[in-house]
N, C-alpha and C positions, 0 to 999 in steps of 0.2 A: 468589527463590532464596537459599539460604544461600551466603556466600562467605567464603573466607578467603585472606589474601594470604600467598604463600610466598616467603621469602627463602632463597637457597641459595648455599653455598660450592661452586661448580661446578668447583673445580680438580681434583677426584679423580673418576675414573670410578665409584668406589663410591658417592660423594654423588650423582651424577647418576642412578644406577640407584635409589638410595633414593628420590630426589625423584619418579621415575616410579611407584615403588610407591604412594607417598602419594597421588600423584593419582588412581590408579585406585582405591584405597580410599575416598577422600573423594568421588568421584564416585559410586561404589556406593552411598554413604549419603546421596546427595542435596546435596553440597557442592561448589561449583565453585570452583576456584582461581583467583587472579590470580597472575601472574608478571612479574616485571620483564621488560620487552621485551628486554633485553640478555641474559638468562639462558633466554628462552623455547626456543630451540634445543638447550638443555641438557637439557630434559625430553622425552624421546621416549616419552611414553606413548601407547599404543593405547587411545583413549578413544572411546565412541559420539559420534556426531554431536551437537553442541550442549554437549558437556561438555568440549570443548577448554579449556585454560588460557586466560585472559583476559590479554592482554599489556597492561601499565601502564608508564607512564613512571616514572623514579627521581625523584619529586616528592613534596612533603609531602602531597599529597591522594591519594597511592596507596593509602592503607589505609581512606580514608573508605567506610563502609558495610560493612566487613568484620567479622566477629565476633572474629576472632584473627589475629594475625601469627604464622606457624609458620616457626621459623629452624632450618635444617638446616646445621649448621657449628660453629665455635668461637666464642670470645668477640669477636673481630673481626668475624665475621659478625653476631653479636647487636647489637654496636654499631652497626653499618651498619643493621640492622633497626630500631633504636630510633629512630633519625631518621625513619623512615617512620610509625612508630606513634605517636610522642609528639603530634604535631599533631592526630590523629584521636581520641586518648584510647582507642586500641585495645590490649589486652592481648596481650604477647608470650610465647609459649611456645617455649623454646630446647630442642632436641634435640642433644646434643653429639655431633658427628662429628669433632671435632679432637682435641686433646691434653687439657688441664686442664678447659676449658669450665666455668668457675667460675659464670658467668651462666646455664648452661643448666639447666633443670628436669629433664630426662630424659636418659638416656644411649640409645645406639643399640639396645642390647638391650630397652629399655623403651618403644620407639617405638609398638608396638601399643597399650600401655597410654594412651599420650598421645593416640593417635588415637581411641581409645575415649572419652575424656574430651571431645575436641572434638566428636565426633557426638552425646554426650549432653548437651553443654554442662554437664558436671559437674565444675566446678573452682572454686577460689578465686581472687581476684585481691588483690594487694597493690599499694600505691604506694611507690615508691622515690623519695627525694628527689633532686633535680638541682641544678646549679651554674648560675647565669647569670653571663656575663662581660661587662664593658664596657671597652673600651680607649679612653683619652683622651690626646691630646698637644696641648699649647699650647691648651688650651680646647676642642678639637674632639674629636668622636666618630670614632675610626678604624675601629671594627668592633664588633659584637656577636656572641656565640655562646653555647653552653651545652654543658653535659657530664653524663653520667650517671655516669661514674666518676671523671675528675679533670680539672682544668684545670692545666696544666704550663707555668710561666714558665721558660725555660730558655735559656742563652747559645747564640748563634747562630755565634759565632766560636770555634773549638776552642781556640785557643792563649791566649784572654783569660779573665780571671776576671770573672763577672757581679757587679757591685755593686749591691745593692738596699736598699731600706728597707721593713720589714714594718709594716703598720698594722692594727690592729683596733678596730673602732667608733670610728673616727675620731681614734685615738691611736696614736702611733708606739710600738712594742715593741721594735724591734732593728734594726740595720743590719749588713750583713755582706757579704763576698765569697762566692760559691757557684757551683755548676754551674746551680743552678736551685731553684725553690720550687714544691712540689706542693700543691695544695688538692684534697682528695678527699672524696667522699660516704663513708657507711657501705659502700655498694655497691663503691666503688672503692677501699676501705681494703685489699682483698686484691691489688690490682694494682700499679701502679708505687709507690705511697705504701708499701706493705709492703716492696718490694725497697729502698727508700731508708730503712728503718729505723723506719717508721710503725707503729703498733698496728693489730690486727685488730679491728675495730668490728661489733657484731652489728647486723644490718639493722634491728632493731626500735629501736635507739638513734638519736634524732635529734640529729645533730652534724655538724659540718665539721671535717676533719682537715688541718692545716696541717704540711708536712714539708719543711724544708730540705734540699738534696741536697748533699753534700759541701761544707758551710758552713766558712768559716775564721772562727770565732768562739767566744767562751766561752759564750754563750746563743743556741744555734740548735737547739734540741731540738724534736721533734714535739710539737704542741700539739692538743689535742681541744677546741673551742670550741662555744659555743651555736649551734644551727641558724639562728637569726635574726640572728646577729653579722654585720657587714660587714668583709669582708677586702679591704685594698689592697697592691698590690706596687708601688713605685715604682722605676723603673730609673734608675740614676744618669745624670744629664745629661752627664757628661764621660767617660762609660765607652763599651763597645761596644754594639751594638745586640743586641736579643733576639728571641725568638719565643714567642708563645703557641700551646700545642697542647692541643686539647680532645678527649679520648678517643682520641687518635692519628689523628683524622679531619679535623679542622677546624683550621686554623692561622691566625694573623695576626702579621704582622711588627711589631715593637716597636721603633721608634727611640729612641736616647737621650734620657731624660727622660719616656719613655712612663708612664703610670699605667693599672694593671689593677685593676679593682674587681669584687669577687666576692662574690655574696649567693645565698641559697637560691634555687633556681629556681621561677618562679611556676608552671610546669607541670611535675607529676611524671610519670615512666614507669610505667605499670601492667605488672606481671608476673604470669603465671600460676603459681598453685601448686597441686601435685597431690595431695601425700600429707602435707602438714604435717610433713615431716621436720625435727628439730631442726638448727639452724645448726651445732651442735657436729659432728654426724654428716656434715654436708656439708664441713665444714673437714677432718676426719679423712680422709675418702674422697678428695676433690680433692687434699689436699697429701700423701697417703699417710702421715700422722702415725703414729708408734709409739704404742701404747696397750696394750702387753703388760703384764699383771700386774694390769689393772684388775680389781676384784672388784664393785665396785657398793656401794650403800649396804645394809647389813645390814637385816634385817627387825626390827622393834622388837617386843619380848615385849607392850608394852601395847597393840598393834593387835590387837585381837581378832578382826578379820577375816582376819588373815594366816594362810595355811597353806602346806602344802609347795609347792603349786602356784604360789603367788604370789611364792615367794622365788626370787631369781636363783640357778640352780645354782652360780655360781662363789663364792657366800659360804660 
């Protein structure tokens, strides 16, 4: 039996109704849903016997054997689902029921198209790089985690400045006081790193983005470095403690003197792509960017195949 894992933002009644509609549609097409046990009561679908959603626990093996993880919600729900999909290598298909929903592939009005693609198994899958993080203190490993969007080392005491030393590929680059340092993937470049002044990086670019936040230094600009470079952030041993935050979901407390080591993740996150829409179009749509006045590239006279139907009507 074909199966898909559904991860839902159940905080809105409209989302719960949408989830019930999805369960009915997929059951009619021979695809049975798995749903996290904590969300099972939120999907009140009237399904035939044997097609009720299968409750699963919120554990790394929840997606094993599923064809796809269908996410109904916003970016926070997508990041929660990524933690379930990544260990099993199952692709995620996000349907935005939130606000910006930058990670989602479809909007609510195109839900039927997304379901058609799942039923027909007609979609492409692309891999997105991740970040692995190791925290050390006094020679011991305090913790390990990973992120799809970003790892943020930030101060945990509001009234104190966090003093750090930034290291890249085993060499110190700069030391400064700051509110924190963000290390983001291209996928996460449009999230907190962007808000802190970092660049937007196209998903096809393999790179890590390092962005100091509110740094008190002459050289504390955002940097885009090689994807296989190693980044380390050392917290001043005589300063206040800090905290590591991965995707806003996983945290590790950092005592004074802690060292955070960041590198390209060993396991990527796989994401469904439906229509091959250029990233520029997604950027304009999600951020509602002004593009008034755009005329497009003019048709070249030497192009013998160009005719009136090929030319953009705005030229």
